[in-house]
VOLO-630785 format. One record per atom (N, C-alpha, C, O, CB): x, y, z; residue number from 0; residue in one letter; atom name. Coordinates in steps of 0.001 Angstrom, whole numbers. Glycine has a CB too. Layout:
N
east/north/up/seq/type/atom
X/Y/Z/NUM/A/CA
...
//
This chain:
169
east/north/up/seq/type/atom
23503/4574/-35725/0/X/N
22957/4042/-34488/0/X/CA
21448/4299/-34469/0/X/C
21017/5434/-34669/0/X/O
23653/4682/-33248/0/X/CB
20635/3250/-34228/1/X/N
19181/3444/-34222/1/X/CA
18731/4227/-32978/1/X/C
19350/4155/-31917/1/X/O
18461/2079/-34279/1/X/CB
17653/4960/-33146/2/X/N
17066/5676/-32018/2/X/CA
16332/4673/-31142/2/X/C
15654/3772/-31636/2/X/O
16104/6808/-32501/2/X/CB
16474/4840/-29860/3/X/N
15814/3941/-28911/3/X/CA
14294/4099/-29004/3/X/C
13789/5218/-29093/3/X/O
16298/4221/-27464/3/X/CB
13565/2975/-28985/4/X/N
12106/3010/-29005/4/X/CA
11588/3516/-27666/4/X/C
12158/3227/-26614/4/X/O
11523/1612/-29322/4/X/CB
10514/4264/-27723/5/X/N
9896/4779/-26504/5/X/CA
8742/3856/-26133/5/X/C
7755/3780/-26865/5/X/O
9402/6256/-26690/5/X/CB
8853/3155/-25006/6/X/N
7760/2260/-24625/6/X/CA
6536/3067/-24191/6/X/C
6658/4163/-23646/6/X/O
8205/1311/-23492/6/X/CB
5369/2508/-24442/7/X/N
4128/3156/-24021/7/X/CA
4040/3113/-22504/7/X/C
4426/2126/-21877/7/X/O
2887/2470/-24667/7/X/CB
3535/4178/-21925/8/X/N
3341/4227/-20481/8/X/CA
1933/3789/-20111/8/X/C
1122/3451/-20974/8/X/O
3613/5634/-19951/8/X/CB
1665/3801/-18834/9/X/N
340/3435/-18327/9/X/CA
-156/4594/-17469/9/X/C
506/4990/-16509/9/X/O
381/2084/-17501/9/X/CB
-1323/5139/-17819/10/X/N
-1892/6198/-16987/10/X/CA
-2280/5615/-15635/10/X/C
-2571/4424/-15526/10/X/O
-3122/6854/-17679/10/X/CB
-2285/6446/-14618/11/X/N
-2640/5951/-13293/11/X/CA
-4124/6111/-12989/11/X/C
-4670/5358/-12183/11/X/O
-1828/6666/-12243/11/X/CB
-4785/7076/-13619/12/X/N
-6201/7313/-13329/12/X/CA
-7036/6069/-13598/12/X/C
-7096/5578/-14725/12/X/O
-6728/8484/-14162/12/X/CB
-7675/5568/-12554/13/X/N
-8531/4398/-12683/13/X/CA
-7788/3077/-12702/13/X/C
-8416/2024/-12818/13/X/O
-9331/4514/-13912/13/X/CB
-6461/3103/-12590/14/X/N
-5672/1883/-12721/14/X/CA
-4955/1529/-11424/14/X/C
-3745/1301/-11410/14/X/O
-4663/2033/-13842/14/X/CB
-5710/1488/-10350/15/X/N
-5149/1109/-9072/15/X/CA
-6225/543/-8169/15/X/C
-7408/841/-8333/15/X/O
-4469/2296/-8411/15/X/CB
-5811/-269/-7221/16/X/N
-6727/-864/-6257/16/X/CA
-5982/-1018/-4938/16/X/C
-4874/-1552/-4897/16/X/O
-7279/-2240/-6762/16/X/CB
-6606/-543/-3855/17/X/N
-6045/-708/-2521/17/X/CA
-7090/-1423/-1680/17/X/C
-8223/-959/-1550/17/X/O
-5636/672/-1883/17/X/CB
-6699/-2556/-1112/18/X/N
-7595/-3373/-298/18/X/CA
-7076/-3466/1126/18/X/C
-5872/-3363/1362/18/X/O
-7752/-4776/-901/18/X/CB
-7989/-3662/2079/19/X/N
-7614/-4047/3436/19/X/CA
-8136/-5453/3666/19/X/C
-9326/-5722/3506/19/X/O
-8178/-3042/4506/19/X/CB
-7226/-6349/4045/20/X/N
-7574/-7726/4362/20/X/CA
-7319/-7913/5859/20/X/C
-6192/-7711/6311/20/X/O
-6743/-8759/3491/20/X/CB
-8341/-8295/6643/21/X/N
-8128/-8501/8082/21/X/CA
-7034/-9536/8355/21/X/C
-6721/-10366/7501/21/X/O
-9434/-8942/8750/21/X/CB
-6461/-9472/9557/22/X/N
-5305/-10288/9922/22/X/CA
-5471/-11767/9598/22/X/C
-4546/-12394/9080/22/X/O
-5028/-10135/11381/22/X/CB
-6626/-12325/9894/23/X/N
-6833/-13759/9665/23/X/CA
-7180/-14075/8213/23/X/C
-7430/-15231/7873/23/X/O
-7933/-14275/10572/23/X/CB
-7197/-13063/7363/24/X/N
-7674/-13248/5992/24/X/CA
-6707/-13873/5020/24/X/C
-7118/-14312/3946/24/X/O
-8074/-11972/5461/24/X/CB
-5414/-13930/5367/25/X/N
-4429/-14516/4456/25/X/CA
-3700/-15663/5142/25/X/C
-3050/-15467/6169/25/X/O
-3421/-13447/3976/25/X/CB
-3807/-16845/4578/26/X/N
-3086/-17997/5126/26/X/CA
-1592/-17872/4842/26/X/C
-765/-18174/5702/26/X/O
-3635/-19314/4535/26/X/CB
-1248/-17426/3630/27/X/N
144/-17257/3236/27/X/CA
263/-15934/2492/27/X/C
-108/-15863/1320/27/X/O
640/-18453/2353/27/X/CB
770/-14882/3136/28/X/N
840/-13577/2476/28/X/CA
1759/-13560/1254/28/X/C
1684/-12636/444/28/X/O
1305/-12541/3460/28/X/CB
2613/-14552/1111/29/X/N
3473/-14640/-67/29/X/CA
2739/-15246/-1250/29/X/C
3232/-15201/-2377/29/X/O
4713/-15457/245/29/X/CB
1559/-15818/-1000/30/X/N
781/-16449/-2066/30/X/CA
-719/-16285/-1794/30/X/C
-1418/-17279/-1598/30/X/O
1149/-17950/-2192/30/X/CB
-1217/-15050/-1782/31/X/N
-2645/-14838/-1507/31/X/CA
-3499/-15382/-2644/31/X/C
-3114/-15331/-3812/31/X/O
-2940/-13340/-1294/31/X/CB
-4650/-15896/-2283/32/X/N
-5532/-16506/-3284/32/X/CA
-6621/-15526/-3702/32/X/C
-6912/-14554/-3005/32/X/O
-6164/-17803/-2735/32/X/CB
-7206/-15804/-4843/33/X/N
-8339/-15012/-5325/33/X/CA
-9448/-15027/-4279/33/X/C
-10037/-13985/-3991/33/X/O
-8862/-15556/-6688/33/X/CB
-9739/-16186/-3710/34/X/N
-10807/-16299/-2712/34/X/CA
-10525/-15436/-1491/34/X/C
-11436/-14795/-966/34/X/O
-10984/-17754/-2287/34/X/CB
-9268/-15409/-1028/35/X/N
-8918/-14594/139/35/X/CA
-9068/-13102/-159/35/X/C
-9518/-12338/696/35/X/O
-7483/-14895/587/35/X/CB
-8694/-12692/-1363/36/X/N
-8716/-11274/-1709/36/X/CA
-10096/-10778/-2123/36/X/C
-10299/-9578/-2303/36/X/O
-7740/-11009/-2816/36/X/CB
-11033/-11688/-2271/37/X/N
-12408/-11298/-2632/37/X/CA
-13412/-11702/-1552/37/X/C
-14621/-11630/-1773/37/X/O
-12807/-11934/-3973/37/X/CB
-12928/-12120/-405/38/X/N
-13808/-12527/699/38/X/CA
-14647/-11338/1175/38/X/C
-14284/-10183/955/38/X/O
-12978/-13105/1876/38/X/CB
-15748/-11632/1815/39/X/N
-16657/-10602/2296/39/X/CA
-16067/-9684/3345/39/X/C
-16580/-8585/3554/39/X/O
-17865/-11235/2842/39/X/CB
-15003/-10104/4011/40/X/N
-14373/-9285/5045/40/X/CA
-13353/-8282/4479/40/X/C
-12893/-7391/5193/40/X/O
-13694/-10183/6057/40/X/CB
-13008/-8434/3204/41/X/N
-12048/-7540/2558/41/X/CA
-12742/-6215/2234/41/X/C
-13872/-6198/1747/41/X/O
-11458/-8192/1262/41/X/CB
-12054/-5110/2511/42/X/N
-12603/-3776/2252/42/X/CA
-11828/-3101/1132/42/X/C
-10597/-3097/1133/42/X/O
-12566/-2909/3528/42/X/CB
-12554/-2528/176/43/X/N
-11942/-1741/-892/43/X/CA
-11765/-315/-382/43/X/C
-12735/341/-3/43/X/O
-12813/-1774/-2201/43/X/CB
-10528/160/-375/44/X/N
-10224/1481/178/44/X/CA
-9933/2541/-877/44/X/C
-9964/3734/-572/44/X/O
-9054/1378/1099/44/X/CB
-9656/2137/-2090/45/X/N
-9120/3017/-3124/45/X/CA
-9843/4351/-3216/45/X/C
-9208/5401/-3116/45/X/O
-9180/2331/-4449/45/X/CB
-11136/4333/-3403/46/X/N
-11855/5568/-3697/46/X/CA
-12322/6306/-2454/46/X/C
-13016/7317/-2565/46/X/O
-13032/5271/-4563/46/X/CB
-11956/5820/-1267/47/X/N
-12133/6608/-46/47/X/CA
-10900/7464/214/47/X/C
-10980/8481/902/47/X/O
-12411/5688/1160/47/X/CB
-9763/7054/-334/48/X/N
-8500/7779/-144/48/X/CA
-8484/8998/-1064/48/X/C
-8887/8914/-2224/48/X/O
-7267/6853/-429/48/X/CB
-8013/10138/-533/49/X/N
-7952/11346/-1348/49/X/CA
-6931/11185/-2466/49/X/C
-6075/10302/-2417/49/X/O
-7607/12565/-483/49/X/CB
-7030/12045/-3468/50/X/N
-6166/11948/-4649/50/X/CA
-4684/11976/-4349/50/X/C
-3895/11353/-5059/50/X/O
-6480/13048/-5580/50/X/CB
-4293/12690/-3306/51/X/N
-2884/12749/-2930/51/X/CA
-2645/12090/-1573/51/X/C
-1632/12346/-922/51/X/O
-2403/14200/-2902/51/X/CB
-3577/11247/-1153/52/X/N
-3549/10731/207/52/X/CA
-2989/9344/406/52/X/C
-3091/8802/1507/52/X/O
-4876/10746/726/52/X/CB
-2398/8746/-616/53/X/N
-1793/7430/-424/53/X/CA
-287/7595/-503/53/X/C
258/7879/-1569/53/X/O
-2305/6397/-1485/53/X/CB
378/7418/617/54/X/N
1815/7638/676/54/X/CA
2505/6385/1203/54/X/C
2629/6186/2411/54/X/O
2147/8857/1563/54/X/CB
2947/5553/281/55/X/N
3726/4365/622/55/X/CA
5128/4601/92/55/X/C
5349/4650/-1118/55/X/O
3090/3044/24/55/X/CB
6067/4747/1005/56/X/N
7448/4972/608/56/X/CA
8334/3862/1164/56/X/C
8074/3307/2232/56/X/O
7938/6354/1092/56/X/CB
9372/3559/419/57/X/N
10349/2562/848/57/X/CA
11730/3201/822/57/X/C
12123/3818/-167/57/X/O
10302/1291/-61/57/X/CB
12447/3048/1900/58/X/N
13817/3519/2010/58/X/CA
14710/2307/2246/58/X/C
14381/1424/3038/58/X/O
13970/4574/3157/58/X/CB
15828/2276/1556/59/X/N
16790/1205/1785/59/X/CA
17984/1830/2507/59/X/C
18726/2629/1936/59/X/O
17226/504/430/59/X/CB
18150/1452/3763/60/X/N
19286/1958/4534/60/X/CA
20581/1400/3960/60/X/C
20605/306/3397/60/X/O
19148/1584/6033/60/X/CB
21635/2150/4107/61/X/N
22933/1737/3584/61/X/CA
23829/1230/4702/61/X/C
23887/1816/5783/61/X/O
23609/2895/2849/61/X/CB
24526/135/4431/62/X/N
25599/-350/5290/62/X/CA
26878/210/4680/62/X/C
27187/-44/3516/62/X/O
25626/-1950/5397/62/X/CB
27610/969/5472/63/X/N
28836/1587/4969/63/X/CA
30034/966/5672/63/X/C
30022/741/6882/63/X/O
28813/3128/5178/63/X/CB
31048/702/4897/64/X/N
32254/104/5462/64/X/CA
33470/678/4748/64/X/C
33349/1360/3730/64/X/O
32221/-1449/5342/64/X/CB
34611/397/5287/65/X/N
35853/943/4752/65/X/CA
36906/-146/4722/65/X/C
36778/-1176/5385/65/X/O
36337/2149/5587/65/X/CB
37945/97/3946/66/X/N
39090/-810/3896/66/X/CA
40370/-14/4191/66/X/C
40465/1179/3905/66/X/O
39181/-1521/2501/66/X/CB
41303/-687/4748/67/X/N
42560/-51/5130/67/X/CA
43171/693/3954/67/X/C
43474/90/2925/67/X/O
43546/-1090/5664/67/X/CB
43346/1959/4098/68/X/N
43948/2907/3154/68/X/CA
43134/3132/1875/68/X/C
43548/3922/1026/68/X/O
45313/2427/2781/68/X/CB
42003/2469/1716/69/X/N
41181/2690/526/69/X/CA
40445/4014/664/69/X/C
39789/4255/1677/69/X/O
40175/1522/314/69/X/CB
40547/4870/-341/70/X/N
39906/6176/-292/70/X/CA
38400/6090/-541/70/X/C
37668/7032/-238/70/X/O
40544/7100/-1308/70/X/CB
37949/5003/-1071/71/X/N
36534/4845/-1435/71/X/CA
35738/4183/-316/71/X/C
36132/3138/202/71/X/O
36403/4022/-2719/71/X/CB
34626/4793/50/72/X/N
33697/4148/984/72/X/CA
32981/3023/240/72/X/C
32647/3174/-936/72/X/O
32664/5183/1578/72/X/CB
32747/1919/902/73/X/N
32039/784/310/73/X/CA
30641/750/903/73/X/C
30465/943/2106/73/X/O
32796/-569/563/73/X/CB
29644/504/54/74/X/N
28251/483/506/74/X/CA
27560/-802/80/74/X/C
27836/-1362/-981/74/X/O
27489/1695/-41/74/X/CB
26656/-1250/937/75/X/N
25782/-2383/640/75/X/CA
24362/-1980/1000/75/X/C
24150/-1091/1825/75/X/O
26220/-3673/1421/75/X/CB
23402/-2628/386/76/X/N
22017/-2417/806/76/X/CA
21820/-2987/2198/76/X/C
22262/-4095/2500/76/X/O
21025/-3064/-193/76/X/CB
21146/-2209/3045/77/X/N
20847/-2653/4399/77/X/CA
19358/-2941/4545/77/X/C
18725/-3473/3633/77/X/O
21292/-1601/5426/77/X/CB
18821/-2592/5674/78/X/N
17415/-2868/5964/78/X/CA
16490/-2012/5111/78/X/C
16841/-911/4688/78/X/O
17125/-2634/7440/78/X/CB
15311/-2543/4875/79/X/N
14276/-1819/4148/79/X/CA
13298/-1236/5162/79/X/C
12903/-1906/6116/79/X/O
13541/-2751/3125/79/X/CB
12915/13/4946/80/X/N
11964/677/5822/80/X/CA
10792/1138/4970/80/X/C
10957/1955/4064/80/X/O
12623/1874/6582/80/X/CB
9610/614/5263/81/X/N
8399/1033/4562/81/X/CA
7569/1902/5486/81/X/C
7346/1555/6645/81/X/O
7580/-190/4075/81/X/CB
7117/3023/4971/82/X/N
6201/3906/5689/82/X/CA
4923/3993/4872/82/X/C
4964/4132/3649/82/X/O
6828/5330/5927/82/X/CB
3780/3911/5561/83/X/N
2491/3965/4880/83/X/CA
1549/4877/5656/83/X/C
1247/4638/6825/83/X/O
1883/2548/4729/83/X/CB
1095/5922/4982/84/X/N
155/6876/5561/84/X/CA
-957/7104/4547/84/X/C
-706/7232/3349/84/X/O
863/8226/5945/84/X/CB
-2187/7154/5041/85/X/N
-3321/7424/4153/85/X/CA
-4089/8634/4671/85/X/C
-4159/8876/5876/85/X/O
-4259/6183/4049/85/X/CB
-4656/9381/3747/86/X/N
-5588/10457/4060/86/X/CA
-6866/10130/3321/86/X/C
-6851/9821/2130/86/X/O
-5023/11880/3657/86/X/CB
-7972/10199/4039/87/X/N
-9233/9784/3430/87/X/CA
-10370/10729/3795/87/X/C
-10345/11402/4826/87/X/O
-9581/8364/3856/87/X/CB
-11366/10757/2919/88/X/N
-12567/11550/3151/88/X/CA
-13412/10855/4217/88/X/C
-13496/9628/4258/88/X/O
-13380/11744/1830/88/X/CB
-14036/11663/5080/89/X/N
-14889/11044/6088/89/X/CA
-16105/11917/6383/89/X/C
-16100/13131/6183/89/X/O
-14097/10790/7374/89/X/CB
-17152/11237/6870/90/X/N
-18393/11928/7233/90/X/CA
-18852/11573/8632/90/X/C
-19886/12062/9086/90/X/O
-19489/11599/6240/90/X/CB
-18099/10727/9324/91/X/N
-18464/10229/10656/91/X/CA
-19795/9481/10642/91/X/C
-20608/9614/11557/91/X/O
-18535/11386/11648/91/X/CB
-20000/8701/9595/92/X/N
-21183/7860/9496/92/X/CA
-20734/6417/9292/92/X/C
-19548/6143/9107/92/X/O
-22115/8328/8335/92/X/CB
-21687/5511/9329/93/X/N
-21387/4095/9099/93/X/CA
-20865/3863/7683/93/X/C
-20268/2820/7413/93/X/O
-22636/3239/9343/93/X/CB
-21079/4813/6780/94/X/N
-20607/4683/5406/94/X/CA
-19131/4987/5223/94/X/C
-18598/4827/4125/94/X/O
-21395/5577/4528/94/X/CB
-18468/5421/6274/95/X/N
-17034/5696/6189/95/X/CA
-16269/4380/6166/95/X/C
-16020/3780/7212/95/X/O
-16565/6582/7376/95/X/CB
-15906/3943/4991/96/X/N
-15282/2629/4826/96/X/CA
-13998/2503/5631/96/X/C
-13824/1539/6376/96/X/O
-14993/2365/3359/96/X/CB
-13098/3468/5488/97/X/N
-11801/3339/6155/97/X/CA
-11932/3538/7659/97/X/C
-11335/2789/8432/97/X/O
-10803/4347/5580/97/X/CB
-12700/4530/8083/98/X/N
-12854/4779/9519/98/X/CA
-13389/3548/10234/98/X/C
-12948/3229/11338/98/X/O
-13786/5970/9759/98/X/CB
-14336/2855/9612/99/X/N
-14912/1670/10250/99/X/CA
-14029/433/10086/99/X/C
-14061/-460/10933/99/X/O
-16289/1393/9677/99/X/CB
-13247/369/9015/100/X/N
-12387/-805/8781/100/X/CA
-11086/-748/9562/100/X/C
-10525/-1792/9893/100/X/O
-12075/-933/7308/100/X/CB
-10590/458/9866/101/X/N
-9257/583/10447/101/X/CA
-9242/1384/11757/101/X/C
-8509/2367/11869/101/X/O
-8333/1234/9448/101/X/CB
-10043/972/12745/102/X/N
-9902/1655/14035/102/X/CA
-8520/1369/14622/102/X/C
-7850/411/14234/102/X/O
-11018/1208/15025/102/X/CB
-8111/2217/15561/103/X/N
-6786/2103/16155/103/X/CA
-6513/664/16619/103/X/C
-7384/9/17192/103/X/O
-6648/3081/17334/103/X/CB
-5298/191/16363/104/X/N
-4779/-1136/16721/104/X/CA
-5299/-2289/15859/104/X/C
-4995/-3448/16142/104/X/O
-5111/-1419/18141/104/X/CB
-6066/-1998/14829/105/X/N
-6500/-3055/13917/105/X/CA
-5288/-3579/13153/105/X/C
-4445/-2803/12705/105/X/O
-7593/-2534/12932/105/X/CB
-5207/-4897/13010/106/X/N
-4109/-5496/12253/106/X/CA
-4650/-6182/11013/106/X/C
-5813/-6582/10956/106/X/O
-3323/-6499/13121/106/X/CB
-3794/-6304/10040/107/X/N
-4183/-6956/8800/107/X/CA
-3180/-6665/7712/107/X/C
-1988/-6497/7965/107/X/O
-5569/-6513/8368/107/X/CB
-3689/-6610/6491/108/X/N
-2845/-6496/5310/108/X/CA
-3402/-5430/4376/108/X/C
-4603/-5398/4106/108/X/O
-2736/-7850/4585/108/X/CB
-2534/-4567/3888/109/X/N
-2894/-3681/2787/109/X/CA
-2388/-4359/1523/109/X/C
-1234/-4781/1449/109/X/O
-2285/-2222/2964/109/X/CB
-3258/-4457/539/110/X/N
-2897/-5056/-746/110/X/CA
-2972/-3961/-1803/110/X/C
-3996/-3294/-1950/110/X/O
-3840/-6267/-1108/110/X/CB
-1883/-3785/-2533/111/X/N
-1807/-2809/-3618/111/X/CA
-1775/-3551/-4951/111/X/C
-1035/-4519/-5126/111/X/O
-553/-1892/-3463/111/X/CB
-2591/-3078/-5877/112/X/N
-2537/-3604/-7250/112/X/CA
-2541/-2403/-8178/112/X/C
-3475/-1602/-8154/112/X/O
-3750/-4584/-7565/112/X/CB
-1513/-2272/-8989/113/X/N
-1377/-1135/-9890/113/X/CA
-1401/-1599/-11347/113/X/C
-1159/-2771/-11639/113/X/O
-78/-367/-9593/113/X/CB
-1694/-673/-12251/114/X/N
-1637/-877/-13707/114/X/CA
-2702/-1818/-14248/114/X/C
-2592/-2306/-15373/114/X/O
-295/-1406/-14083/114/X/CB
-3733/-2072/-13449/115/X/N
-4897/-2841/-13905/115/X/CA
-6117/-2011/-13552/115/X/C
-6200/-1464/-12452/115/X/O
-4961/-4291/-13246/115/X/CB
-7057/-1915/-14465/116/X/N
-8253/-1110/-14233/116/X/CA
-8897/-1486/-12904/116/X/C
-9045/-2667/-12588/116/X/O
-9260/-1288/-15383/116/X/CB
-9277/-475/-12131/117/X/N
-9888/-699/-10820/117/X/CA
-11090/-1623/-10916/117/X/C
-11333/-2406/-9998/117/X/O
-10303/627/-10194/117/X/CB
-11844/-1552/-11994/118/X/N
-13054/-2356/-12152/118/X/CA
-12772/-3820/-12489/118/X/C
-13683/-4647/-12442/118/X/O
-13918/-1758/-13224/118/X/CB
-11533/-4152/-12827/119/X/N
-11180/-5525/-13170/119/X/CA
-11126/-6370/-11899/119/X/C
-10490/-5995/-10915/119/X/O
-9822/-5575/-13921/119/X/CB
-11795/-7498/-11939/120/X/N
-11831/-8388/-10778/120/X/CA
-10442/-8944/-10469/120/X/C
-9620/-9135/-11365/120/X/O
-12819/-9540/-11017/120/X/CB
-10202/-9197/-9196/121/X/N
-8967/-9874/-8783/121/X/CA
-8935/-11238/-9475/121/X/C
-9930/-11964/-9491/121/X/O
-8883/-10026/-7205/121/X/CB
-7785/-11569/-10039/122/X/N
-7661/-12841/-10755/122/X/CA
-6261/-13406/-10545/122/X/C
-5332/-12684/-10183/122/X/O
-7955/-12660/-12273/122/X/CB
-6130/-14691/-10775/123/X/N
-4835/-15358/-10664/123/X/CA
-3838/-14706/-11616/123/X/C
-4200/-14246/-12698/123/X/O
-4968/-16873/-10965/123/X/CB
-2584/-14677/-11195/124/X/N
-1436/-14182/-11958/124/X/CA
-1329/-12657/-11981/124/X/C
-395/-12128/-12584/124/X/O
-1513/-14692/-13369/124/X/CB
-2253/-11935/-11343/125/X/N
-2075/-10489/-11223/125/X/CA
-942/-10219/-10232/125/X/C
-747/-10974/-9280/125/X/O
-3403/-9790/-10764/125/X/CB
-204/-9144/-10465/126/X/N
920/-8783/-9610/126/X/CA
443/-7794/-8558/126/X/C
-190/-6788/-8878/126/X/O
2087/-8187/-10440/126/X/CB
755/-8093/-7293/127/X/N
331/-7251/-6177/127/X/CA
1475/-7100/-5167/127/X/C
2477/-7814/-5220/127/X/O
-924/-7848/-5490/127/X/CB
1293/-6155/-4256/128/X/N
2146/-6037/-3078/128/X/CA
1264/-6288/-1865/128/X/C
98/-5892/-1848/128/X/O
2853/-4626/-2999/128/X/CB
1816/-6944/-852/129/X/N
1079/-7249/377/129/X/CA
1878/-6693/1553/129/X/C
3043/-7036/1748/129/X/O
835/-8802/537/129/X/CB
1224/-5822/2335/130/X/N
1904/-5089/3405/130/X/CA
1210/-5382/4731/130/X/C
25/-5082/4875/130/X/O
1917/-3556/3116/130/X/CB
1918/-5964/5706/131/X/N
1314/-6200/7016/131/X/CA
1259/-4891/7813/131/X/C
2258/-4179/7910/131/X/O
2109/-7282/7797/131/X/CB
89/-4580/8381/132/X/N
-42/-3290/9079/132/X/CA
-747/-3423/10426/132/X/C
-1450/-4396/10702/132/X/O
-801/-2303/8207/132/X/CB
-526/-2403/11245/133/X/N
-1297/-2179/12465/133/X/CA
-1695/-712/12430/133/X/C
-841/170/12339/133/X/O
-473/-2547/13785/133/X/CB
-3000/-453/12503/134/X/N
-3506/906/12354/134/X/CA
-3210/1758/13574/134/X/C
-3423/1342/14713/134/X/O
-4995/883/12096/134/X/CB
-2719/2946/13314/135/X/N
-2498/3934/14357/135/X/CA
-3789/4744/14534/135/X/C
-4801/4461/13894/135/X/O
-1284/4864/14006/135/X/CB
-3739/5730/15388/136/X/N
-4897/6577/15663/136/X/CA
-5216/7433/14444/136/X/C
-4338/8153/13969/136/X/O
-4643/7469/16899/136/X/CB
-6451/7381/13916/137/X/N
-6806/8256/12794/137/X/CA
-7008/9685/13312/137/X/C
-7777/9914/14245/137/X/O
-8095/7742/12070/137/X/CB
-6316/10627/12700/138/X/N
-6361/12012/13152/138/X/CA
-7232/12854/12226/138/X/C
-7110/12773/11004/138/X/O
-4946/12598/13228/138/X/CB
-8101/13654/12808/139/X/N
-8935/14557/12013/139/X/CA
-8065/15709/11530/139/X/C
-7377/16351/12323/139/X/O
-10160/15085/12840/139/X/CB
-8097/15965/10228/140/X/N
-7379/17099/9670/140/X/CA
-8231/18354/9854/140/X/C
-9460/18279/9859/140/X/O
-7040/16864/8165/140/X/CB
-7587/19487/10003/141/X/N
-8313/20746/10181/141/X/CA
-9166/21027/8948/141/X/C
-8712/20823/7822/141/X/O
-7330/21921/10443/141/X/CB
-10402/21493/9152/142/X/N
-11246/21832/8007/142/X/CA
-10602/22934/7162/142/X/C
-9988/23863/7687/142/X/O
-12643/22275/8482/142/X/CB
-10757/22807/5852/143/X/N
-10228/23787/4909/143/X/CA
-11365/24210/3987/143/X/C
-12118/23370/3495/143/X/O
-9018/23207/4092/143/X/CB
-11484/25497/3759/144/X/N
-12545/26020/2893/144/X/CA
-12518/25339/1522/144/X/C
-11452/25131/943/144/X/O
-12402/27545/2729/144/X/CB
-13679/25004/1025/145/X/N
-13871/24411/-303/145/X/CA
-13175/23057/-469/145/X/C
-12800/22679/-1578/145/X/O
-13366/25362/-1359/145/X/CB
-13008/22337/633/146/X/N
-12452/20986/560/146/X/CA
-13242/20056/1455/146/X/C
-13957/20490/2358/146/X/O
-10965/20978/957/146/X/CB
-13100/18762/1188/147/X/N
-13759/17749/2015/147/X/CA
-13092/17661/3378/147/X/C
-11933/18038/3550/147/X/O
-13732/16377/1322/147/X/CB
-13851/17155/4341/148/X/N
-13256/16800/5628/148/X/CA
-12435/15537/5420/148/X/C
-12849/14633/4695/148/X/O
-14352/16593/6740/148/X/CB
-11274/15478/6054/149/X/N
-10402/14318/5895/149/X/CA
-9822/13899/7235/149/X/C
-9804/14663/8200/149/X/O
-9276/14619/4900/149/X/CB
-9357/12682/7261/150/X/N
-8566/12150/8369/150/X/CA
-7283/11596/7769/150/X/C
-7257/11143/6625/150/X/O
-9355/11041/9180/150/X/CB
-6221/11641/8562/151/X/N
-4949/11069/8151/151/X/CA
-4570/10007/9164/151/X/C
-4702/10207/10372/151/X/O
-3839/12161/8030/151/X/CB
-4096/8876/8660/152/X/N
-3806/7748/9536/152/X/CA
-2517/7066/9108/152/X/C
-2312/6761/7933/152/X/O
-4968/6746/9535/152/X/CB
-1658/6836/10084/153/X/N
-444/6048/9843/153/X/CA
-829/4578/9963/153/X/C
-1515/4174/10901/153/X/O
715/6425/10857/153/X/CB
-380/3800/9006/154/X/N
-546/2348/9059/154/X/CA
863/1778/9279/154/X/C
1658/1679/8345/154/X/O
-1232/1766/7722/154/X/CB
1149/1411/10518/155/X/N
2484/927/10871/155/X/CA
2766/-401/10185/155/X/C
1979/-1342/10292/155/X/O
2624/779/12397/155/X/CB
3875/-475/9492/156/X/N
4269/-1710/8811/156/X/CA
4896/-2621/9863/156/X/C
5869/-2252/10521/156/X/O
5272/-1429/7614/156/X/CB
4323/-3816/10009/157/X/N
4679/-4681/11136/157/X/CA
5468/-5934/10762/157/X/C
5711/-6783/11620/157/X/O
3443/-5091/11840/157/X/CB
5860/-6061/9533/158/X/N
6610/-7255/9136/158/X/CA
7083/-7135/7705/158/X/C
7134/-6044/7138/158/X/O
5756/-8514/9303/158/X/CB
7422/-8253/7142/159/X/N
7941/-8291/5780/159/X/CA
6890/-7809/4791/159/X/C
5722/-8191/4873/159/X/O
8399/-9707/5420/159/X/CB
7317/-6967/3853/160/X/N
6464/-6527/2753/160/X/CA
6729/-7449/1573/160/X/C
7877/-7643/1174/160/X/O
6730/-5024/2375/160/X/CB
5675/-8010/1022/161/X/N
5783/-8913/-125/161/X/CA
5557/-8096/-1386/161/X/C
4449/-7623/-1639/161/X/O
4756/-10099/-27/161/X/CB
6613/-7933/-2177/162/X/N
6578/-7059/-3346/162/X/CA
6489/-7876/-4628/162/X/C
7167/-8891/-4788/162/X/O
7816/-6155/-3378/162/X/CB
5644/-7413/-5532/163/X/N
5525/-8014/-6871/163/X/CA
5301/-9522/-6817/163/X/C
5989/-10291/-7488/163/X/O
6773/-7719/-7687/163/X/CB
4336/-9925/-6015/164/X/N
4000/-11347/-5933/164/X/CA
2753/-11608/-6778/164/X/C
2036/-10673/-7136/164/X/O
3771/-11788/-4448/164/X/CB
2504/-12843/-7087/165/X/N
1365/-13216/-7917/165/X/CA
206/-13718/-7074/165/X/C
391/-14451/-6103/165/X/O
1771/-14277/-8926/165/X/CB
-1001/-13304/-7470/166/X/N
-2207/-13874/-6890/166/X/CA
-2315/-15303/-7416/166/X/C
-2078/-15553/-8598/166/X/O
-3492/-13020/-7245/166/X/CB
-2672/-16243/-6536/167/X/N
-2823/-17632/-6963/167/X/CA
-4302/-17986/-7062/167/X/C
-5150/-17354/-6432/167/X/O
-2101/-18589/-5987/167/X/CB
-4594/-19002/-7857/168/X/N
-5983/-19383/-8129/168/X/CA
-6672/-19925/-6897/168/X/C
-7845/-20292/-6956/168/X/O
-6040/-20414/-9237/168/X/CB
//
């Protein structure tokens, strides 16, 4: 029996991009265009977020059912729940990209692009996720010795999350 080949992995350092697109910025979130994702109103958030400060989790709730006299519980996939929280460095100046882009109640889209160098321009056929959000109140984190000042903010997911979709030309 042959030994299974080990596929090469992809390092994460430098290979991610997180964008904020204002609410009116996407005509069709299932098919965002290069022009929409590179418009002047789009904000690059990646390098404002702390190294451990991007927390996007997805939970799939289970539908559980039973059958008469069957000892086995039956399960189906139920609703999907996405939670998105960011922690970012801040200075309380106009240069704070996230603080100025995401004041409380701001709506729009978070766009995630992974496994492509951050410096690579958005292009057609790249795979992205598009998440509709409404910004919650950004909370100041307590100062910690020898660390940057940070804020943590919940970005409430307000609709369907578009996973692994392609950017269109």
